[in-house]
MARBANU-165615 format. One record per residue: residue number from 1; x, y, z of N, C-alpha, C in turn. Coordinates in steps of 0.05 Angstrom, whole numbers, always signed. Example, Ala and Ser with C-alpha at 12.3 -4.5 7.8 and 13.67 -1.06 7.14 Angstrom:
pt num = 1	nX = +264	nY = -114	nZ = +156	caX = +246	caY = -90	caZ = +156	cX = +264	cY = -66	cZ = +156;
pt num = 2	nX = +257	nY = -45	nZ = +142	caX = +273	caY = -21	caZ = +143	cX = +258	cY = +1	cZ = +157;
This chain:
pt num = 1	nX = +534	nY = -486	nZ = +610	caX = +511	caY = -470	caZ = +622	cX = +499	cY = -452	cZ = +601;
pt num = 2	nX = +473	nY = -446	nZ = +605	caX = +460	caY = -426	caZ = +587	cX = +463	cY = -398	cZ = +599;
pt num = 3	nX = +449	nY = -379	nZ = +588	caX = +451	caY = -351	caZ = +597	cX = +440	cY = -347	cZ = +625;
pt num = 4	nX = +423	nY = -365	nZ = +635	caX = +412	caY = -363	caZ = +662	cX = +429	cY = -376	cZ = +683;
pt num = 5	nX = +451	nY = -389	nZ = +674	caX = +469	caY = -402	caZ = +693	cX = +462	cY = -431	cZ = +698;
pt num = 6	nX = +441	nY = -442	nZ = +684	caX = +433	caY = -469	caZ = +689	cX = +449	cY = -488	cZ = +671;
pt num = 7	nX = +454	nY = -512	nZ = +681	caX = +469	caY = -531	caZ = +665	cX = +452	cY = -541	cZ = +642;
pt num = 8	nX = +465	nY = -545	nZ = +619	caX = +451	caY = -554	caZ = +595	cX = +465	cY = -580	cZ = +586;
pt num = 9	nX = +449	nY = -601	nZ = +582	caX = +460	caY = -626	caZ = +572	cX = +467	cY = -624	cZ = +543;
pt num = 10	nX = +492	nY = -628	nZ = +536	caX = +501	caY = -626	caZ = +509	cX = +499	cY = -654	cZ = +495;
pt num = 11	nX = +483	nY = -655	nZ = +473	caX = +479	caY = -679	caZ = +458	cX = +490	cY = -676	cZ = +430;
pt num = 12	nX = +514	nY = -685	nZ = +425	caX = +525	caY = -682	caZ = +398	cX = +509	cY = -696	cZ = +377;
pt num = 13	nX = +508	nY = -685	nZ = +353	caX = +494	caY = -697	caZ = +331	cX = +508	cY = -723	cZ = +323;
pt num = 14	nX = +494	nY = -745	nZ = +322	caX = +507	caY = -771	caZ = +316	cX = +517	cY = -771	cZ = +287;
pt num = 15	nX = +541	nY = -782	nZ = +283	caX = +552	caY = -784	caZ = +256	cX = +538	cY = -807	cZ = +241;
pt num = 16	nX = +535	nY = -804	nZ = +215	caX = +523	caY = -826	caZ = +199	cX = +540	cY = -851	cZ = +202;
pt num = 17	nX = +526	nY = -873	nZ = +203	caX = +540	caY = -899	caZ = +205	cX = +556	cY = -903	cZ = +179;
pt num = 18	nX = +579	nY = -917	nZ = +182	caX = +596	caY = -921	caZ = +160	cX = +583	cY = -935	cZ = +137;
pt num = 19	nX = +564	nY = -954	nZ = +144	caX = +552	caY = -970	caZ = +122	cX = +531	cY = -954	cZ = +107;
pt num = 20	nX = +526	nY = -929	nZ = +116	caX = +506	caY = -912	caZ = +102	cX = +520	cY = -894	cZ = +82;
pt num = 21	nX = +546	nY = -893	nZ = +83	caX = +561	caY = -874	caZ = +65	cX = +578	cY = -890	cZ = +46;
pt num = 22	nX = +581	nY = -881	nZ = +21	caX = +600	caY = -894	caZ = +3	cX = +628	cY = -891	cZ = +15;
pt num = 23	nX = +642	nY = -914	nZ = +18	caX = +668	caY = -913	caZ = +29	cX = +689	cY = -925	cZ = +10;
pt num = 24	nX = +710	nY = -935	nZ = +21	caX = +732	caY = -945	caZ = +4	cX = +723	cY = -969	cZ = -12;
pt num = 25	nX = +707	nY = -986	nZ = -1	caX = +697	caY = -1010	caZ = -16	cX = +680	cY = -1001	cZ = -40;
pt num = 26	nX = +663	nY = -981	nZ = -35	caX = +646	caY = -971	caZ = -57	cX = +663	cY = -959	cZ = -79;
pt num = 27	nX = +684	nY = -944	nZ = -72	caX = +701	caY = -932	caZ = -91	cX = +716	cY = -953	cZ = -108;
pt num = 28	nX = +724	nY = -975	nZ = -94	caX = +738	caY = -996	caZ = -108	cX = +719	cY = -1010	cZ = -128;
pt num = 29	nX = +694	nY = -1013	nZ = -120	caX = +674	caY = -1025	caZ = -137	cX = +668	cY = -1007	cZ = -161;
pt num = 30	nX = +667	nY = -981	nZ = -156	caX = +662	caY = -962	caZ = -177	cX = +685	cY = -963	cZ = -198;
pt num = 31	nX = +709	nY = -964	nZ = -188	caX = +732	caY = -966	caZ = -206	cX = +731	cY = -991	cZ = -224;
pt num = 32	nX = +723	nY = -1013	nZ = -212	caX = +720	caY = -1038	caZ = -227	cX = +697	cY = -1036	cZ = -247;
pt num = 33	nX = +675	nY = -1025	nZ = -238	caX = +651	caY = -1023	caZ = -255	cX = +656	cY = -1003	cZ = -278;
pt num = 34	nX = +673	nY = -984	nZ = -274	caX = +678	caY = -964	caZ = -295	cX = +689	cY = -977	cZ = -321;
pt num = 35	nX = +703	nY = -999	nZ = -318	caX = +714	caY = -1013	caZ = -342	cX = +696	cY = -1035	cZ = -352;
pt num = 36	nX = +673	nY = -1038	nZ = -339	caX = +655	caY = -1060	caZ = -346	cX = +626	cY = -1051	cZ = -350;
pt num = 37	nX = +623	nY = -1027	nZ = -360	caX = +596	caY = -1016	caZ = -366	cX = +578	cY = -1016	cZ = -342;
pt num = 38	nX = +590	nY = -1013	nZ = -318	caX = +574	caY = -1011	caZ = -294	cX = +570	cY = -1037	cZ = -279;
pt num = 39	nX = +581	nY = -1060	nZ = -290	caX = +576	caY = -1086	caZ = -278	cX = +600	cY = -1095	cZ = -262;
pt num = 40	nX = +594	nY = -1110	nZ = -241	caX = +615	caY = -1123	caZ = -224	cX = +604	cY = -1151	cZ = -216;
pt num = 41	nX = +623	nY = -1169	nZ = -212	caX = +616	caY = -1196	caZ = -203	cX = +627	cY = -1201	cZ = -175;
pt num = 42	nX = +612	nY = -1217	nZ = -160	caX = +621	caY = -1223	caZ = -133	cX = +649	cY = -1236	cZ = -133;
pt num = 43	nX = +654	nY = -1253	nZ = -153	caX = +680	caY = -1267	caZ = -154	cX = +702	cY = -1247	cZ = -158;
pt num = 44	nX = +697	nY = -1225	nZ = -173	caX = +718	caY = -1205	caZ = -178	cX = +724	cY = -1190	cZ = -152;
pt num = 45	nX = +704	nY = -1183	nZ = -137	caX = +708	caY = -1169	caZ = -112	cX = +722	cY = -1186	cZ = -92;
pt num = 46	nX = +715	nY = -1212	nZ = -91	caX = +729	caY = -1231	caZ = -73	cX = +758	cY = -1232	cZ = -79;
pt num = 47	nX = +765	nY = -1232	nZ = -104	caX = +794	caY = -1233	caZ = -112	cX = +809	cY = -1209	cZ = -102;
pt num = 48	nX = +795	nY = -1187	nZ = -100	caX = +809	caY = -1162	caZ = -92	cX = +808	cY = -1157	cZ = -62;
pt num = 49	nX = +786	nY = -1164	nZ = -49	caX = +783	caY = -1158	caZ = -20	cX = +779	cY = -1182	cZ = -3;
pt num = 50	nX = +774	nY = -1206	nZ = -15	caX = +770	caY = -1230	caZ = +1	cX = +742	cY = -1235	cZ = +9;
pt num = 51	nX = +723	nY = -1217	nZ = +3	caX = +695	caY = -1220	caZ = +11	cX = +677	cY = -1206	cZ = -8;
pt num = 52	nX = +654	nY = -1217	nZ = -13	caX = +634	caY = -1205	caZ = -30	cX = +611	cY = -1193	cZ = -14;
pt num = 53	nX = +614	nY = -1191	nZ = +12	caX = +592	caY = -1181	caZ = +29	cX = +585	cY = -1153	cZ = +23;
pt num = 54	nX = +605	nY = -1137	nZ = +15	caX = +599	caY = -1108	caZ = +9	cX = +579	cY = -1105	cZ = -13;
pt num = 55	nX = +579	nY = -1123	nZ = -33	caX = +560	caY = -1121	caZ = -55	cX = +532	cY = -1126	cZ = -46;
pt num = 56	nX = +528	nY = -1146	nZ = -29	caX = +502	caY = -1153	caZ = -19	cX = +491	cY = -1130	cZ = -2;
pt num = 57	nX = +508	nY = -1118	nZ = +15	caX = +499	caY = -1096	caZ = +32	cX = +491	cY = -1072	cZ = +15;
pt num = 58	nX = +507	nY = -1066	nZ = -6	caX = +501	caY = -1043	caZ = -23	cX = +475	cY = -1048	cZ = -39;
pt num = 59	nX = +471	nY = -1073	nZ = -46	caX = +446	caY = -1080	caZ = -61	cX = +422	cY = -1075	cZ = -43;
pt num = 60	nX = +424	nY = -1082	nZ = -17	caX = +402	caY = -1078	caZ = +2	cX = +396	cY = -1049	cZ = +6;
pt num = 61	nX = +416	nY = -1032	nZ = +4	caX = +413	caY = -1003	caZ = +8	cX = +404	cY = -990	cZ = -18;
pt num = 62	nX = +406	nY = -1004	nZ = -40	caX = +398	caY = -992	caZ = -66	cX = +421	cY = -979	cZ = -80;
pt num = 63	nX = +445	nY = -981	nZ = -69	caX = +469	caY = -969	caZ = -82	cX = +476	cY = -985	cZ = -107;
pt num = 64	nX = +470	nY = -1011	nZ = -106	caX = +475	caY = -1028	caZ = -129	cX = +449	cY = -1043	cZ = -136;
pt num = 65	nX = +447	nY = -1052	nZ = -161	caX = +425	caY = -1069	caZ = -170	cX = +435	cY = -1097	cZ = -173;
pt num = 66	nX = +420	nY = -1116	nZ = -162	caX = +427	caY = -1144	caZ = -166	cX = +415	cY = -1153	cZ = -193;
pt num = 67	nX = +432	nY = -1159	nZ = -212	caX = +423	caY = -1167	caZ = -239	cX = +417	cY = -1197	cZ = -240;
pt num = 68	nX = +434	nY = -1213	nZ = -229	caX = +431	caY = -1241	caZ = -227	cX = +448	cY = -1251	cZ = -205;
pt num = 69	nX = +448	nY = -1277	nZ = -200	caX = +464	caY = -1287	caZ = -178	cX = +493	cY = -1281	cZ = -182;
pt num = 70	nX = +505	nY = -1265	nZ = -164	caX = +533	caY = -1259	caZ = -166	cX = +541	cY = -1237	cZ = -185;
pt num = 71	nX = +521	nY = -1224	nZ = -197	caX = +526	caY = -1202	caZ = -215	cX = +510	cY = -1177	cZ = -207;
pt num = 72	nX = +524	nY = -1155	nZ = -205	caX = +511	caY = -1130	caZ = -196	cX = +517	cY = -1107	cZ = -216;
pt num = 73	nX = +501	nY = -1087	nZ = -214	caX = +504	caY = -1063	caZ = -232	cX = +502	cY = -1038	cZ = -216;
pt num = 74	nX = +519	nY = -1019	nZ = -223	caX = +517	caY = -992	caZ = -211	cX = +496	cY = -977	cZ = -227;
pt num = 75	nX = +473	nY = -970	nZ = -216	caX = +451	caY = -958	caZ = -231	cX = +457	cY = -931	cZ = -243;
pt num = 76	nX = +477	nY = -917	nZ = -233	caX = +482	caY = -890	caZ = -243	cX = +498	cY = -891	cZ = -269;
pt num = 77	nX = +508	nY = -914	nZ = -277	caX = +523	caY = -915	caZ = -302	cX = +503	cY = -914	cZ = -326;
pt num = 78	nX = +511	nY = -900	nZ = -347	caX = +493	caY = -898	caZ = -371	cX = +491	cY = -925	cZ = -385;
pt num = 79	nX = +469	nY = -929	nZ = -399	caX = +465	caY = -954	caZ = -414	cX = +484	cY = -955	cZ = -438;
pt num = 80	nX = +490	nY = -979	nZ = -447	caX = +508	caY = -983	caZ = -470	cX = +499	cY = -1007	cZ = -485;
pt num = 81	nX = +502	nY = -1007	nZ = -512	caX = +495	caY = -1030	caZ = -528	cX = +513	cY = -1054	cZ = -522;
pt num = 82	nX = +535	nY = -1050	nZ = -508	caX = +553	caY = -1071	caZ = -501	cX = +548	cY = -1083	cZ = -473;
pt num = 83	nX = +530	nY = -1070	nZ = -458	caX = +526	caY = -1078	caZ = -430	cX = +516	cY = -1106	cZ = -427;
pt num = 84	nX = +498	nY = -1115	nZ = -445	caX = +487	caY = -1142	caZ = -442	cX = +508	cY = -1163	cZ = -447;
pt num = 85	nX = +528	nY = -1157	nZ = -464	caX = +549	caY = -1176	caZ = -468	cX = +568	cY = -1178	cZ = -444;
pt num = 86	nX = +573	nY = -1155	nZ = -432	caX = +589	caY = -1155	caZ = -407	cX = +575	cY = -1171	cZ = -385;
pt num = 87	nX = +549	nY = -1166	nZ = -382	caX = +534	caY = -1181	caZ = -362	cX = +536	cY = -1211	cZ = -366;
pt num = 88	nX = +532	nY = -1219	nZ = -392	caX = +533	caY = -1248	caZ = -398	cX = +560	cY = -1260	cZ = -392;
pt num = 89	nX = +581	nY = -1245	nZ = -397	caX = +608	caY = -1255	caZ = -393	cX = +614	cY = -1258	cZ = -363;
pt num = 90	nX = +600	nY = -1243	nZ = -346	caX = +605	caY = -1244	caZ = -317	cX = +586	cY = -1264	cZ = -304;
pt num = 91	nX = +566	nY = -1274	nZ = -318	caX = +546	caY = -1291	caZ = -306	cX = +556	cY = -1317	cZ = -294;
pt num = 92	nX = +573	nY = -1332	nZ = -308	caX = +582	caY = -1358	caZ = -296	cX = +597	cY = -1353	cZ = -270;
pt num = 93	nX = +591	nY = -1368	nZ = -250	caX = +605	caY = -1365	caZ = -225	cX = +629	cY = -1383	cZ = -224;
pt num = 94	nX = +653	nY = -1371	nZ = -222	caX = +677	caY = -1386	caZ = -221	cX = +695	cY = -1383	cZ = -245;
pt num = 95	nX = +684	nY = -1378	nZ = -268	caX = +700	caY = -1373	caZ = -293	cX = +687	cY = -1349	cZ = -307;
pt num = 96	nX = +702	nY = -1339	nZ = -326	caX = +692	caY = -1317	caZ = -343	cX = +681	cY = -1329	cZ = -368;
pt num = 97	nX = +657	nY = -1321	nZ = -375	caX = +645	caY = -1330	caZ = -400	cX = +657	cY = -1315	cZ = -424;
pt num = 98	nX = +663	nY = -1329	nZ = -445	caX = +674	caY = -1317	caZ = -469	cX = +652	cY = -1314	cZ = -490;
pt num = 99	nX = +647	nY = -1290	nZ = -499	caX = +626	caY = -1285	caZ = -519	cX = +635	cY = -1300	cZ = -545;
pt num = 100	nX = +617	nY = -1316	nZ = -556	caX = +625	caY = -1334	caZ = -578	cX = +602	cY = -1338	cZ = -598;
pt num = 101	nX = +609	nY = -1354	nZ = -618	caX = +589	caY = -1361	caZ = -639	cX = +577	cY = -1335	cZ = -652;
pt num = 102	nX = +551	nY = -1336	nZ = -657	caX = +538	caY = -1313	caZ = -670	cX = +541	cY = -1287	cZ = -654;
pt num = 103	nX = +542	nY = -1290	nZ = -628	caX = +544	caY = -1266	caZ = -611	cX = +570	cY = -1252	cZ = -614;
pt num = 104	nX = +591	nY = -1267	nZ = -621	caX = +617	caY = -1254	caZ = -626	cX = +616	cY = -1237	cZ = -651;
pt num = 105	nX = +600	nY = -1245	nZ = -670	caX = +596	caY = -1229	caZ = -695	cX = +579	cY = -1205	cZ = -688;
pt num = 106	nX = +557	nY = -1209	nZ = -674	caX = +539	caY = -1187	caZ = -667	cX = +553	cY = -1166	cZ = -650;
pt num = 107	nX = +570	nY = -1175	nZ = -632	caX = +585	caY = -1157	caZ = -614	cX = +601	cY = -1137	cZ = -631;
pt num = 108	nX = +613	nY = -1147	nZ = -653	caX = +629	caY = -1130	caZ = -671	cX = +613	cY = -1116	cZ = -692;
pt num = 109	nX = +587	nY = -1122	nZ = -693	caX = +570	caY = -1110	caZ = -713	cX = +575	cY = -1120	cZ = -741;
pt num = 110	nX = +582	nY = -1146	nZ = -743	caX = +587	caY = -1158	caZ = -769	cX = +564	cY = -1175	cZ = -779;
pt num = 111	nX = +555	nY = -1171	nZ = -803	caX = +533	caY = -1185	caZ = -816	cX = +507	cY = -1178	cZ = -804;
pt num = 112	nX = +485	nY = -1189	nZ = -814	caX = +458	caY = -1183	caZ = -804	cX = +450	cY = -1204	cZ = -783;
pt num = 113	nX = +469	nY = -1219	nZ = -773	caX = +462	caY = -1239	caZ = -753	cX = +450	cY = -1225	cZ = -728;
pt num = 114	nX = +429	nY = -1237	nZ = -717	caX = +416	caY = -1226	caZ = -694	cX = +406	cY = -1248	cZ = -675;
pt num = 115	nX = +425	nY = -1260	nZ = -660	caX = +417	caY = -1282	caZ = -643	cX = +398	cY = -1274	cZ = -621;
pt num = 116	nX = +379	nY = -1292	nZ = -615	caX = +359	caY = -1286	caZ = -595	cX = +370	cY = -1288	cZ = -567;
pt num = 117	nX = +393	nY = -1300	nZ = -564	caX = +406	caY = -1302	caZ = -538	cX = +436	cY = -1297	cZ = -542;
pt num = 118	nX = +450	nY = -1291	nZ = -520	caX = +479	caY = -1287	caZ = -521	cX = +493	cY = -1313	cZ = -516;
pt num = 119	nX = +511	nY = -1320	nZ = -535	caX = +526	caY = -1345	caZ = -533	cX = +552	cY = -1340	cZ = -518;
pt num = 120	nX = +557	nY = -1356	nZ = -498	caX = +583	caY = -1355	caZ = -484	cX = +595	cY = -1383	cZ = -483;
pt num = 121	nX = +621	nY = -1383	nZ = -483	caX = +636	caY = -1409	caZ = -481	cX = +651	cY = -1410	cZ = -454;
pt num = 122	nX = +648	nY = -1432	nZ = -440	caX = +662	caY = -1437	caZ = -415	cX = +678	cY = -1463	cZ = -418;
pt num = 123	nX = +698	nY = -1468	nZ = -401	caX = +714	caY = -1493	caZ = -404	cX = +697	cY = -1518	cZ = -405;
pt num = 124	nX = +708	nY = -1538	nZ = -419	caX = +693	caY = -1562	caZ = -424	cX = +684	cY = -1577	cZ = -399;
pt num = 125	nX = +701	nY = -1576	nZ = -378	caX = +695	caY = -1591	caZ = -354	cX = +681	cY = -1573	cZ = -333;
pt num = 126	nX = +674	nY = -1549	nZ = -340	caX = +661	caY = -1531	caZ = -321	cX = +631	cY = -1538	cZ = -320;
pt num = 127	nX = +621	nY = -1542	nZ = -297	caX = +593	caY = -1549	caZ = -293	cX = +577	cY = -1526	cZ = -280;
pt num = 128	nX = +556	nY = -1518	nZ = -293	caX = +539	caY = -1497	caZ = -282	cX = +516	cY = -1511	cZ = -266;
pt num = 129	nX = +514	nY = -1504	nZ = -241	caX = +495	caY = -1518	caZ = -223	cX = +471	cY = -1500	cZ = -216;
pt num = 130	nX = +464	nY = -1484	nZ = -235	caX = +440	caY = -1468	caZ = -231	cX = +427	cY = -1464	cZ = -259;
pt num = 131	nX = +403	nY = -1455	nZ = -259	caX = +388	caY = -1452	caZ = -284	cX = +400	cY = -1430	cZ = -301;
pt num = 132	nX = +404	nY = -1436	nZ = -326	caX = +415	caY = -1416	caZ = -344	cX = +393	cY = -1397	cZ = -353;
pt num = 133	nX = +397	nY = -1371	nZ = -352	caX = +376	caY = -1352	caZ = -360	cX = +369	cY = -1356	cZ = -390;
pt num = 134	nX = +345	nY = -1349	nZ = -397	caX = +335	caY = -1354	caZ = -424	cX = +351	cY = -1338	cZ = -444;
pt num = 135	nX = +364	nY = -1316	nZ = -435	caX = +378	caY = -1299	caZ = -454	cX = +407	cY = -1306	cZ = -458;
pt num = 136	nX = +415	nY = -1329	nZ = -446	caX = +443	caY = -1338	caZ = -448	cX = +444	cY = -1367	cZ = -458;
pt num = 137	nX = +462	nY = -1373	nZ = -477	caX = +467	caY = -1400	caZ = -486	cX = +496	cY = -1407	cZ = -479;
pt num = 138	nX = +499	nY = -1429	nZ = -465	caX = +526	caY = -1437	caZ = -456	cX = +537	cY = -1460	cZ = -473;
pt num = 139	nX = +562	nY = -1456	nZ = -482	caX = +576	caY = -1477	caZ = -496	cX = +600	cY = -1486	cZ = -479;
pt num = 140	nX = +602	nY = -1512	nZ = -474	caX = +625	caY = -1523	caZ = -460	cX = +646	cY = -1532	cZ = -479;
pt num = 141	nX = +666	nY = -1516	nZ = -484	caX = +688	caY = -1522	caZ = -503	cX = +714	cY = -1511	cZ = -493;
pt num = 142	nX = +736	nY = -1522	nZ = -502	caX = +762	caY = -1512	caZ = -495	cX = +771	cY = -1491	cZ = -515;
pt num = 143	nX = +780	nY = -1469	nZ = -504	caX = +792	caY = -1447	caZ = -520	cX = +820	cY = -1443	cZ = -511;
pt num = 144	nX = +838	nY = -1441	nZ = -530	caX = +866	caY = -1435	caZ = -523	cX = +869	cY = -1404	cZ = -522;
pt num = 145	nX = +890	nY = -1395	nZ = -509	caX = +894	caY = -1367	caZ = -504	cX = +892	cY = -1350	cZ = -530;
pt num = 146	nX = +904	nY = -1360	nZ = -551	caX = +905	caY = -1344	caZ = -576	cX = +878	cY = -1343	cZ = -590;
pt num = 147	nX = +858	nY = -1358	nZ = -580	caX = +832	caY = -1357	caZ = -592	cX = +813	cY = -1337	cZ = -577;
pt num = 148	nX = +824	nY = -1324	nZ = -557	caX = +808	caY = -1305	caZ = -541	cX = +820	cY = -1277	cZ = -543;
pt num = 149	nX = +804	nY = -1257	nZ = -546	caX = +813	caY = -1230	caZ = -547	cX = +793	cY = -1212	cZ = -531;
pt num = 150	nX = +798	nY = -1187	nZ = -530	caX = +780	caY = -1168	caZ = -518	cX = +769	cY = -1149	cZ = -539;
pt num = 151	nX = +743	nY = -1144	nZ = -538	caX = +731	caY = -1124	caZ = -554	cX = +714	cY = -1106	cZ = -536;
pt num = 152	nX = +721	nY = -1081	nZ = -535	caX = +708	caY = -1063	caZ = -516	cX = +710	cY = -1074	cZ = -487;
pt num = 153	nX = +734	nY = -1085	nZ = -481	caX = +740	caY = -1097	caZ = -455	cX = +723	cY = -1122	cZ = -448;
pt num = 154	nX = +709	nY = -1132	nZ = -468	caX = +693	caY = -1156	caZ = -464	cX = +707	cY = -1180	cZ = -476;
pt num = 155	nX = +712	nY = -1202	nZ = -461	caX = +725	caY = -1225	caZ = -473	cX = +708	cY = -1239	cZ = -494;
pt num = 156	nX = +720	nY = -1244	nZ = -517	caX = +706	caY = -1257	caZ = -539	cX = +725	cY = -1273	cZ = -555;
pt num = 157	nX = +714	nY = -1292	nZ = -570	caX = +732	caY = -1308	caZ = -588	cX = +742	cY = -1291	cZ = -611;
pt num = 158	nX = +766	nY = -1297	nZ = -620	caX = +776	caY = -1283	caZ = -643	cX = +758	cY = -1289	cZ = -667;
pt num = 159	nX = +758	nY = -1272	nZ = -686	caX = +739	caY = -1273	caZ = -708	cX = +741	cY = -1300	cZ = -724;
pt num = 160	nX = +765	nY = -1309	nZ = -729	caX = +768	caY = -1334	caZ = -744	cX = +754	cY = -1357	cZ = -729;
pt num = 161	nX = +758	nY = -1358	nZ = -703	caX = +745	caY = -1379	caZ = -687	cX = +715	cY = -1376	cZ = -687;
pt num = 162	nX = +705	nY = -1351	nZ = -685	caX = +677	caY = -1346	caZ = -684	cX = +663	cY = -1355	cZ = -710;
pt num = 163	nX = +676	nY = -1349	nZ = -732	caX = +664	caY = -1356	caZ = -758	cX = +664	cY = -1386	cZ = -762;
pt num = 164	nX = +685	nY = -1399	nZ = -753	caX = +687	caY = -1429	caZ = -755	cX = +665	cY = -1441	cZ = -737;
pt num = 165	nX = +662	nY = -1430	nZ = -713	caX = +641	caY = -1440	caZ = -695	cX = +613	cY = -1437	cZ = -708;
pt num = 166	nX = +609	nY = -1414	nZ = -720	caX = +583	caY = -1409	caZ = -733	cX = +578	cY = -1429	cZ = -756;
pt num = 167	nX = +599	nY = -1435	nZ = -770	caX = +597	caY = -1455	caZ = -792	cX = +590	cY = -1482	cZ = -781;
pt num = 168	nX = +602	nY = -1490	nZ = -759	caX = +596	caY = -1516	caZ = -746	cX = +568	cY = -1516	cZ = -736;
pt num = 169	nX = +558	nY = -1493	nZ = -728	caX = +531	caY = -1491	caZ = -717	cX = +510	cY = -1487	cZ = -740;
pt num = 170	nX = +519	nY = -1489	nZ = -765	caX = +502	caY = -1488	caZ = -788	cX = +489	cY = -1461	cZ = -792;
pt num = 171	nX = +504	nY = -1439	nZ = -787	caX = +495	caY = -1413	caZ = -794	cX = +494	cY = -1411	cZ = -824;
pt num = 172	nX = +474	nY = -1398	nZ = -835	caX = +470	caY = -1396	caZ = -864	cX = +494	cY = -1385	cZ = -879;
pt num = 173	nX = +498	nY = -1396	nZ = -903	caX = +521	caY = -1387	caZ = -920	cX = +520	cY = -1357	cZ = -926;
pt num = 174	nX = +496	nY = -1347	nZ = -929	caX = +493	caY = -1318	caZ = -934	cX = +505	cY = -1301	cZ = -912;
pt num = 175	nX = +499	nY = -1309	nZ = -887	caX = +509	caY = -1294	caZ = -864	cX = +539	cY = -1298	cZ = -860;
pt num = 176	nX = +548	nY = -1322	nZ = -866	caX = +577	caY = -1327	caZ = -864	cX = +592	cY = -1310	cZ = -884;
pt num = 177	nX = +582	nY = -1310	nZ = -908	caX = +594	caY = -1295	caZ = -930	cX = +594	cY = -1265	cZ = -922;
pt num = 178	nX = +572	nY = -1256	nZ = -912	caX = +569	caY = -1228	caZ = -904	cX = +588	cY = -1221	cZ = -881;
pt num = 179	nX = +590	nY = -1239	nZ = -862	caX = +608	caY = -1234	caZ = -839	cX = +637	cY = -1231	cZ = -848;
pt num = 180	nX = +646	nY = -1249	nZ = -866	caX = +673	caY = -1248	caZ = -876	cX = +678	cY = -1222	cZ = -891;
pt num = 181	nX = +659	nY = -1215	nZ = -908	caX = +661	caY = -1190	caZ = -924	cX = +662	cY = -1165	cZ = -906;
pt num = 182	nX = +644	nY = -1165	nZ = -886	caX = +644	caY = -1142	caZ = -868	cX = +670	cY = -1140	cZ = -852;
pt num = 183	nX = +680	nY = -1163	nZ = -843	caX = +704	caY = -1164	caZ = -828	cX = +728	cY = -1154	cZ = -844;
pt num = 184	nX = +728	nY = -1162	nZ = -869	caX = +749	caY = -1153	caZ = -888	cX = +747	cY = -1122	cZ = -891;
pt num = 185	nX = +723	nY = -1112	nZ = -895	caX = +719	caY = -1084	caZ = -899	cX = +726	cY = -1067	cZ = -875;
pt num = 186	nX = +720	nY = -1078	nZ = -851	caX = +725	caY = -1063	caZ = -826	cX = +754	cY = -1067	cZ = -816;
pt num = 187	nX = +769	nY = -1083	nZ = -829	caX = +797	caY = -1087	caZ = -821	cX = +801	cY = -1108	cZ = -800;
pt num = 188	nX = +781	nY = -1124	nZ = -794	caX = +784	caY = -1146	caZ = -774	cX = +799	cY = -1170	cZ = -787;
pt num = 189	nX = +798	nY = -1172	nZ = -813	caX = +812	caY = -1194	caZ = -827	cX = +828	cY = -1182	cZ = -850;
pt num = 190	nX = +851	nY = -1194	nZ = -854	caX = +868	caY = -1186	caZ = -877	cX = +856	cY = -1200	cZ = -902;
pt num = 191	nX = +864	nY = -1191	nZ = -926	caX = +854	caY = -1205	caZ = -950	cX = +860	cY = -1234	cZ = -950;
pt num = 192	nX = +885	nY = -1241	nZ = -941	caX = +892	caY = -1269	caZ = -940	cX = +876	cY = -1285	cZ = -920;
pt num = 193	nX = +871	nY = -1274	nZ = -896	caX = +855	caY = -1288	caZ = -876	cX = +826	cY = -1292	cZ = -886;
pt num = 194	nX = +815	nY = -1271	nZ = -899	caX = +788	caY = -1273	caZ = -910	cX = +786	cY = -1295	cZ = -931;
pt num = 195	nX = +806	nY = -1296	nZ = -948	caX = +806	caY = -1316	caZ = -969	cX = +809	cY = -1344	cZ = -958;
pt num = 196	nX = +825	nY = -1347	nZ = -937	caX = +829	caY = -1373	caZ = -924	cX = +803	cY = -1382	cZ = -911;
pt num = 197	nX = +788	nY = -1364	nZ = -898	caX = +763	caY = -1371	caZ = -885	cX = +742	cY = -1379	cZ = -906;
pt num = 198	nX = +742	nY = -1366	nZ = -928	caX = +723	caY = -1373	caZ = -950	cX = +728	cY = -1402	cZ = -958;
pt num = 199	nX = +753	nY = -1409	nZ = -961	caX = +760	caY = -1437	caZ = -969	cX = +750	cY = -1457	cZ = -949;
pt num = 200	nX = +751	nY = -1449	nZ = -923	caX = +744	caY = -1468	caZ = -902	cX = +714	cY = -1471	cZ = -897;
pt num = 201	nX = +700	nY = -1448	nZ = -898	caX = +672	caY = -1449	caZ = -890	cX = +653	cY = -1444	cZ = -914;
pt num = 202	nX = +663	nY = -1435	nZ = -936	caX = +646	caY = -1431	caZ = -959	cX = +657	cY = -1444	cZ = -984;
pt num = 203	nX = +662	nY = -1470	nZ = -984	caX = +673	caY = -1483	caZ = -1007	cX = +656	cY = -1480	cZ = -1032;
pt num = 204	nX = +630	nY = -1478	nZ = -1028	caX = +612	caY = -1475	caZ = -1051	cX = +617	cY = -1449	cZ = -1066;
pt num = 205	nX = +627	nY = -1428	nZ = -1051	caX = +633	caY = -1403	caZ = -1064	cX = +656	cY = -1407	cZ = -1084;
pt num = 206	nX = +675	nY = -1423	nZ = -1076	caX = +698	caY = -1429	caZ = -1094	cX = +688	cY = -1444	cZ = -1118;
pt num = 207	nX = +670	nY = -1463	nZ = -1114	caX = +659	caY = -1478	caZ = -1136	cX = +645	cY = -1460	cZ = -1156;
pt num = 208	nX = +630	nY = -1441	nZ = -1145	caX = +616	caY = -1422	caZ = -1162	cX = +635	cY = -1406	cZ = -1179;
pt num = 209	nX = +658	nY = -1398	nZ = -1167	caX = +679	caY = -1383	caZ = -1181	cX = +690	cY = -1399	cZ = -1204;
pt num = 210	nX = +696	nY = -1425	nZ = -1198	caX = +707	caY = -1443	caZ = -1218	cX = +688	cY = -1447	cZ = -1242;
pt num = 211	nX = +662	nY = -1446	nZ = -1236	caX = +642	caY = -1452	caZ = -1256	cX = +637	cY = -1428	cZ = -1274;
pt num = 212	nX = +646	nY = -1404	nZ = -1265	caX = +641	caY = -1381	caZ = -1282	cX = +659	cY = -1380	cZ = -1306;
């Protein structure tokens, strides 16, 4: 009743719907994105919770940005020079793309190589049934466990494999020589490993030494 003694209908303020507030699912996604420069993949969320519906709902509300099919980004995360590599590694649906070839060198900041697209390697029998974005080049090849490592939490081929792949792809001798020298200087390769790579991918350099 009010002060006059009349009955007053009490209407409680409605609580916000659960899907309008960041909840446990959002926090889980944030935790995952924190290690991936703000990116998450539907396949990763499915592995943890059994469904990727939360990502789609958050994208509709603007909580997440849909970058490509199955890949989302938390817009509040700061930009990073490594972000595009993380995005490319998450792009394949069903497997993780491994940063490889020239992109493996660029990721580490070795040599003046500047590929126009990000190279990723997926298993030889893996078939991509959608159009590959123009900024990604896909290689279907088998990699064994010891040929894959993490750099800034991004899966990439080990340097020896990357340089050999670049040699097979006919990357110029100058860039190969520079990549080996930079890797030696930065501690990515030991003196012995660097010398061994020179023998394998730059035989002309040895010939030049013999001729001096």
